[in-house]
Each structure stands twice: as structure tokens, then as C-alpha cells.
C-alpha positions in Angstrom: 179.4 139.9 180.6 177.4 137.2 178.6 177.7 137.2 174.7 174.6 136.3 172.8 176.1 133.9 170.1 172.9 133.6 168.3 173.8 136.2 165.9 176.8 134.4 164.9 175.1 131.2 164.6 172.5 132.5 162.3 175.2 134.2 160.1 177.1 130.9 159.8 174.1 129.0 158.9 173.1 131.5 156.2 176.5 131.3 154.8 176.4 127.6 154.5 172.9 127.8 152.6 174.5 130.0 149.8 175.1 128.2 146.4 178.6 127.0 145.8 179.2 129.4 143.1 179.4 132.1 145.9 182.6 130.7 147.2 184.2 130.7 143.8 183.5 127.0 143.3 182.0 125.9 139.9 178.2 125.8 139.6 176.5 122.5 139.3 173.5 122.3 137.0 171.3 119.2 137.4 167.6 118.1 137.1 165.2 117.7 134.3 164.0 119.9 131.5 165.5 123.1 133.0 166.5 126.3 131.1 169.5 127.9 133.0 171.8 130.8 132.3 174.8 131.0 134.6 178.3 132.4 134.7 181.3 130.1 135.2 183.2 130.4 138.3 187.1 129.9 138.6 186.3 126.2 138.7 184.5 126.1 135.5 181.1 124.4 135.4 179.4 121.0 135.6 176.3 120.0 133.8 174.3 116.8 134.5 170.7 115.6 134.7 168.6 115.1 131.6 167.0 117.4 129.0 168.4 120.5 130.4 169.2 123.5 128.2 172.1 125.6 129.8 173.9 128.7 128.8 177.2 129.2 130.4 178.8 133.0 130.3 182.1 134.1 130.9 185.3 132.4 130.7 184.9 128.6 131.5 188.3 127.1 132.3 187.0 123.6 132.5 183.4 122.1 131.8 182.1 118.7 132.4 179.0 117.6 130.8 177.3 114.2 131.9 173.8 113.0 131.9 171.5 112.7 128.8 170.1 115.0 126.2 171.3 118.0 127.5 172.1 121.0 125.3 175.0 123.4 126.4 176.0 126.7 125.0 179.4 128.1 126.3 180.7 131.5 125.6 184.5 131.0 126.2 186.0 127.6 126.7 189.2 126.2 127.8 188.7 122.5 128.2 185.6 120.4 127.9 184.8 116.7 128.9 181.6 115.1 127.6 180.2 111.9 128.9 176.8 110.4 129.2 174.6 110.1 126.1 173.1 112.2 123.4 174.5 115.7 124.7 174.9 118.6 122.6 177.5 121.1 123.4 178.3 124.5 121.5 181.3 126.8 122.1 181.9 130.2 120.7 185.5 131.0 121.4 188.4 129.6 123.1 190.2 131.3 126.1 193.1 133.6 124.7 192.1 132.5 121.3 193.2 129.0 121.7 191.5 125.9 120.5 189.8 124.3 123.5 190.7 120.7 124.6 187.8 118.4 124.1 187.4 114.8 125.3 184.3 113.0 124.3 183.2 109.7 126.0 179.9 108.0 126.3 177.7 107.6 123.0 175.8 110.0 120.7 177.5 113.2 122.1 178.4 116.1 119.7 180.7 119.0 120.0 180.6 122.0 117.8 181.7 125.6 117.5 179.0 128.1 117.0 179.5 131.7 116.5 177.0 134.1 118.5 175.8 135.2 115.1 174.9 131.8 114.1 171.0 131.2 114.0 168.9 128.2 114.0 166.8 129.3 111.0 166.2 126.7 108.5 168.0 127.2 105.2 165.8 128.6 102.4 164.4 126.0 100.1 166.0 126.1 96.4 163.8 127.6 94.0 162.6 125.1 91.3 161.6 125.9 87.7 157.8 125.5 87.1 156.6 122.3 85.6 155.7 122.2 82.0 152.9 120.4 80.3 153.7 118.1 77.4 151.9 118.6 74.1 148.9 116.5 73.3 150.8 114.7 70.5 153.8 112.3 70.8 155.0 110.5 74.0 157.5 110.4 76.6 158.9 107.7 78.8 161.4 107.3 81.9 163.2 104.4 83.3 164.9 104.1 86.7 166.3 101.0 88.1 168.7 99.6 90.9 170.6 96.3 91.0 167.6 94.9 93.0 164.7 96.7 91.6 163.6 98.6 88.6 160.6 100.9 87.5 159.4 101.9 83.9 156.9 104.7 83.4 155.5 105.5 79.8 153.2 108.1 79.0 151.5 108.6 75.7 148.2 110.7 75.0 145.3 108.7 76.3 147.6 105.8 77.5 149.6 106.2 80.6 151.2 103.0 82.0 153.4 102.3 84.9 155.4 99.1 85.6 157.4 98.3 88.9 159.1 95.1 89.7 162.0 93.2 90.9 163.3 90.0 89.1 160.2 88.2 87.9 158.0 89.9 90.4 156.2 92.8 88.6 153.1 95.0 89.0 151.8 97.0 86.1 148.8 99.5 86.1 147.6 101.4 83.0 144.7 103.4 81.8 143.0 103.9 78.4 139.7 105.0 76.9 138.3 101.6 77.8 139.1 102.3 81.6 141.8 101.5 84.0 143.5 98.2 84.3 146.1 96.4 86.8 148.0 93.2 86.4 150.6 91.4 88.9 153.1 88.7 88.2 154.6 87.0 91.3 157.5 85.0 91.1 158.7 81.8 93.3 159.1 82.3 97.1 162.4 83.9 98.2 165.0 81.4 99.3 165.3 80.9 102.9 168.0 82.7 104.8 170.5 80.4 106.3 169.9 80.0 110.2 172.7 81.3 112.3 173.4 80.0 115.8 174.3 82.1 118.7 175.9 81.0 121.9 174.9 84.1 123.8 172.4 86.8 124.1 171.9 89.5 121.4 172.1 93.2 122.5 171.4 96.1 120.0 174.6 98.4 119.5 172.9 101.7 120.2 169.8 100.8 122.1 166.0 100.7 120.8 163.0 102.4 122.2 163.0 104.7 125.2 166.2 104.7 127.2 165.9 103.6 131.0 166.9 106.6 133.3 167.9 106.3 136.8 168.4 109.8 138.2 167.6 109.3 141.8 169.7 107.7 144.6 169.7 104.5 146.7 167.0 102.7 144.7 167.0 98.9 144.5 165.3 97.7 141.5 165.0 95.1 138.9 164.3 95.9 135.2 163.9 94.4 132.0 166.0 96.0 129.3 164.3 94.7 126.3 167.1 96.3 124.3 166.9 99.7 125.7 169.9 102.0 126.4 170.5 102.6 130.3 171.7 105.8 131.9 172.4 105.8 135.6 173.0 109.3 137.1 172.0 108.8 140.6 174.3 107.6 143.5 174.1 104.3 145.7 171.6 102.4 143.7 171.5 98.6 143.5 170.1 97.5 140.1 169.6 94.5 138.3 169.2 94.7 134.3 167.7 91.5 132.8 168.1 90.5 129.2 169.9 92.2 126.5 170.6 95.9 127.1 171.8 98.6 124.7 174.6 100.6 126.1 175.1 101.1 130.0 176.1 104.4 131.2 176.9 105.0 134.8 177.4 108.8 135.4 176.8 108.7 139.2 178.8 107.2 142.1 178.9 104.0 144.3 176.3 102.2 142.1 176.2 98.3 141.8 174.8 96.9 138.7 174.1 93.3 137.7 173.8 93.4 133.9 172.4 90.4 131.8 174.1 91.3 128.5 175.3 94.6 126.7 177.7 95.5 124.2 179.2 98.8 125.8 179.6 99.9 129.5 180.8 103.4 130.2 181.6 104.5 133.7 182.1 108.1 133.9 181.4 108.3 137.5 183.3 107.0 140.4 183.5 103.7 142.5 180.7 102.0 140.6 180.8 98.1 140.4 179.4 96.6 137.4 179.0 92.9 136.5 177.7 91.3 133.3 176.5 88.0 132.7 176.3 87.0 129.2 178.8 87.7 126.1 177.2 89.0 122.9 178.3 87.3 119.9 181.0 85.7 122.1 182.5 89.1 122.7 182.8 91.0 126.1 181.3 94.4 126.0 183.4 97.4 125.2 184.5 99.1 128.4 185.2 103.1 128.7 185.7 104.9 132.1 186.2 108.6 132.7 185.8 108.1 136.5 188.1 106.5 139.3 187.7 103.5 141.3 185.4 101.7 139.0 185.3 97.9 138.7 183.7 96.1 135.6 184.0 92.2 135.3 181.9 89.1 134.2 179.9 87.5 136.8 180.8 84.0 137.6 178.5 81.3 136.3 175.8 80.1 138.8 
């Protein structure tokens, strides 16, 4: 008698196509600009990608948040690790009433407790007393100043004046029955700032402009940093980053990066190789790592 194995084969294939959470493994949320609500499994949950809004229900024993600019709300939390850049994580309660263990890496990440009843409504504006009008007789004056600048305003019936200045540079404006007037006095040129010498490239501490995102896999690219921060969440990429970069974060695995200059390298992924070429103000970059098997070193001079 022959057995028809096709039914068993189809059932096995269907089982393999189910999401990992069906087997008790932790759900993984990735991609861009998604709104996702999912229950934590026995292994917790893993959030990555960029710009996602994620709600994790149930008891989350362990949560890992990577990527960039994700917002994650957790109902009940045991432990949390946040890497990447600009992620916001909120938790409502700890498992068994205990305070969750929180580890923060990367840069610009925040973790806060937020009760379910909390709302995002803006606070009410304080009430202010109505303005009063000064009588037509007499005068009033006010003066404000700082160590570097000063301003004086004087109001009298029919002749308000305003003077603003710093040192011997002043601008005065006034009005009277004869019309409006304005005068300016300019002092000597400001002393030149002493020139500073640098033996290496300059990189901003927090990055400028729109960050460079590499969310896909196995890319070979050369990019000019121009001071921007860099976030690599894909795997197996070979990237050359020219010039001065902001913080460089590698959340993926098996990437190879050649960096011109930076002040901070964070490897939260695994088995990444990063070489930097220039020092910033004669200092090597700060190096943090939450993964395993990562190697960061200075490239040999050519």
C-alpha cells in the first residue's frame, strides 16, 4: 500500500510559514513607520527599524529596542535594553511589582514610566491678568540688561522711546508729535578671534542634518557624511563613510565600515568590523558595544 506524503508535506510547509510568536518565541517588529500592537511571548519582544509606534501587551520578560526614532509602550516589563538612536520607551508596571532593569546605549534614547491613565493632552495655559492702560498723565519706564547687552524703554505721553545696545553699539527709536525718528551708533570692529589649529578632522558630537539610514542588506556604498549621524540596521553591508561623521551606530550584523572621522561608534549588533581613519581633536572616538564579536580600530595610514 502506497502512502500519499503530500498532505504531510503541505502541513509542514504551512507550519514553517507561521510567525515566530506562534512557537513561543519573542515577536520581532521591524520596518518603517508602522503602528503595531502585539503581545509579548515567553521570550519577550524585539523592536527595530525606524519610526515605528509599537504597543506591547502582556508581561514582557525581556525587551530589546534598536533602530531609530521608534516609540514603544510596554504594559508590564521585566528588563529592557535600548540601543540605536532617538528611541522613546514607556512602561506602565514592573513584573510582580518590581522595578524593571533598564540598560541604555546608543544616543538620544529615553525611558520613562507612564501610567495607563496618563494622557498626552497639553497642559492648560495659566491664566493671566488683563492688561491695564496707564493714565494719560505721568510717565513709565523699564530697563533690562545682561552682562553683554542692555535695553531701555521709556514711555511718556506723546513721546515713547526705545534704546537697545551692547557696549558702544546702540540703536534708538522714538516718536513725537513731530514724527518718528531713529538713530544708530556703531562702535569699532569686534576683535578678531584667535585662530585655532587642528591636526585632524572635526566631527559634531550629535550629528547635524538628516541622519544617514542603512536599513537594507548587502549594500556596497560610498557616502559623504557631511556631519550627519549614521545608523546601520541592515546586515552584510560594506560602507565607506567619507569626511566627518556624527555618531555612528551599527545595529545590524556582519557589516564592514570604513569611517573618515567620528566622535562616537556604537556597535549594538554582532560581528561588525569598523575602521576609522582620522582622530577628532587628537582623540580617538568613544566606543560602546552591546553586541558580540565586534571589532573597532584605527585604519593604518596609507
